C-alpha positions as CSV (number, residue, x, y, z in Angstrom):
1,M,-42.0,52.6,7.4
2,A,-45.2,54.3,6.8
3,R,-46.7,54.2,3.4
4,K,-48.5,57.3,1.8
5,N,-50.5,55.1,-0.6
6,T,-52.0,51.8,-0.6
7,D,-50.7,49.3,-3.3
8,V,-53.4,47.4,-5.1
9,M,-52.8,44.6,-7.5
10,E,-54.9,44.5,-10.5
11,R,-55.0,41.7,-12.9
12,I,-55.3,42.7,-16.7
13,G,-57.8,40.2,-18.2
14,D,-58.3,36.8,-16.8
15,P,-57.1,36.1,-19.6
16,P,-59.5,37.3,-22.2
17,P,-59.9,35.2,-25.3
18,S,-56.9,35.7,-27.2
19,G,-57.0,37.4,-30.7
20,P,-56.5,40.7,-32.3
21,V,-59.1,42.6,-30.5
22,S,-58.1,41.6,-26.9
23,D,-54.4,42.1,-27.8
24,A,-55.2,45.7,-29.0
25,V,-57.2,46.4,-25.8
26,A,-54.2,45.2,-23.8
27,E,-51.9,47.6,-25.8
28,L,-54.2,50.5,-25.1
29,D,-54.0,49.8,-21.4
30,G,-50.3,49.6,-21.6
31,A,-50.2,46.2,-20.2
32,A,-49.9,42.6,-21.9
33,V,-52.8,40.3,-21.5
34,G,-52.6,38.5,-18.3
35,E,-50.0,40.9,-16.8
36,T,-50.4,41.9,-13.2
37,R,-49.5,45.6,-12.4
38,T,-49.8,47.7,-9.3
39,V,-52.1,50.5,-9.1
40,T,-51.7,53.2,-6.5
41,V,-54.9,54.2,-4.5
42,K,-54.6,57.3,-2.4
43,K,-55.8,57.1,1.3
44,T,-58.9,59.1,2.5
45,I,-58.4,61.8,5.1
46,E,-60.2,59.7,7.5
47,E,-57.8,56.8,6.9
48,K,-54.8,59.1,7.3
49,R,-56.3,60.4,10.5
50,A,-56.8,56.9,11.8
51,D,-53.3,55.8,10.8
52,F,-51.9,59.0,12.5
53,T,-53.7,58.4,15.7
54,R,-52.7,54.8,15.9
55,L,-49.0,55.4,15.2
56,A,-48.7,58.6,17.2
57,S,-50.2,56.9,20.4
58,R,-47.7,54.0,20.1
59,R,-44.7,56.1,19.2
60,V,-45.2,58.7,22.0
61,S,-45.8,56.0,24.6
62,N,-42.5,54.4,23.4
63,A,-40.8,57.9,23.6
64,L,-42.1,58.3,27.1
65,D,-40.9,54.8,28.0
66,A,-37.4,55.8,26.7
67,L,-37.3,58.9,28.7
68,S,-38.4,56.9,31.8
69,S,-35.4,54.6,31.4
70,L,-33.1,57.6,31.1
71,R,-34.4,58.9,34.5
72,H,-32.9,55.6,36.1
73,L,-29.4,56.9,35.1
74,A,-30.0,59.7,37.6
75,S,-29.3,57.2,40.6
76,P,-26.1,58.2,42.1
77,S,-25.9,54.9,44.0
78,S,-25.8,53.0,40.7
79,Y,-24.0,55.5,38.2
80,E,-21.5,58.2,38.2
81,W,-21.6,61.2,35.6
82,D,-20.3,64.6,35.4
83,V,-22.1,67.9,34.6
84,E,-20.8,67.8,31.0
85,Q,-22.4,64.3,30.4
86,Q,-25.6,65.6,32.0
87,E,-25.7,68.8,29.7
88,K,-25.0,66.7,26.6
89,I,-27.9,64.4,27.2
90,F,-30.4,67.4,27.8
91,T,-28.9,69.5,25.0
92,T,-29.4,66.6,22.6
93,L,-33.0,65.8,23.9
94,Q,-34.0,69.4,23.7
95,R,-32.5,69.9,20.0
96,S,-34.4,66.7,19.1
97,L,-37.8,67.9,20.6
98,H,-37.2,71.3,18.9
99,D,-36.4,69.6,15.5
100,L,-39.6,67.4,16.0
101,E,-41.7,70.5,16.6
102,A,-40.2,72.2,13.6
103,A,-41.0,69.3,11.4
104,F,-44.6,69.3,12.3
105,T,-44.7,73.1,11.9
106,N,-42.9,73.1,8.4
107,A,-44.9,70.1,7.3
108,K,-48.2,71.8,8.0
109,A,-47.0,75.2,6.4
110,A,-45.8,73.3,3.3
111,Q,-49.1,71.5,3.1
112,M,-51.0,74.8,3.1
113,S,-48.6,76.3,0.2
114,G,-48.7,73.1,-1.8
115,Q,-45.0,72.3,-1.4
116,K,-43.3,69.1,-0.5
117,T,-41.8,68.8,2.9
118,P,-38.0,68.1,3.2
119,R,-37.1,65.0,5.2
120,A,-34.3,64.6,7.7
121,L,-32.4,61.6,7.2
122,S,-30.4,61.2,10.3
123,F,-30.5,62.0,13.9
124,N,-27.2,62.6,16.0
125,L,-26.7,61.9,19.5
């Protein structure tokens, strides 16, 4: 699963000398002395682009490999199918490709307008 932000662990104090002053500083930070908390750091545009390029290359290659394996089903000497099954395969793939294209288009439009993008939670075959 892709992460939008990078989690960084930060240690509050190490531990500082105990006493009323250090305890008051920890209370102001919202953390107890010696407590570890998670701080969220946003990725830069360059990091996001590098992640996209790395993941997109791998995922598109995997998708092409999967399509290639479907191509093997077209061998009449090995498999038997009817036109209804064939149409179901192509309708499903075309719908999925259309949904993928719409997701990219909607995400970019939402980004430009400052809205969050809705996420599809399932895929039906």
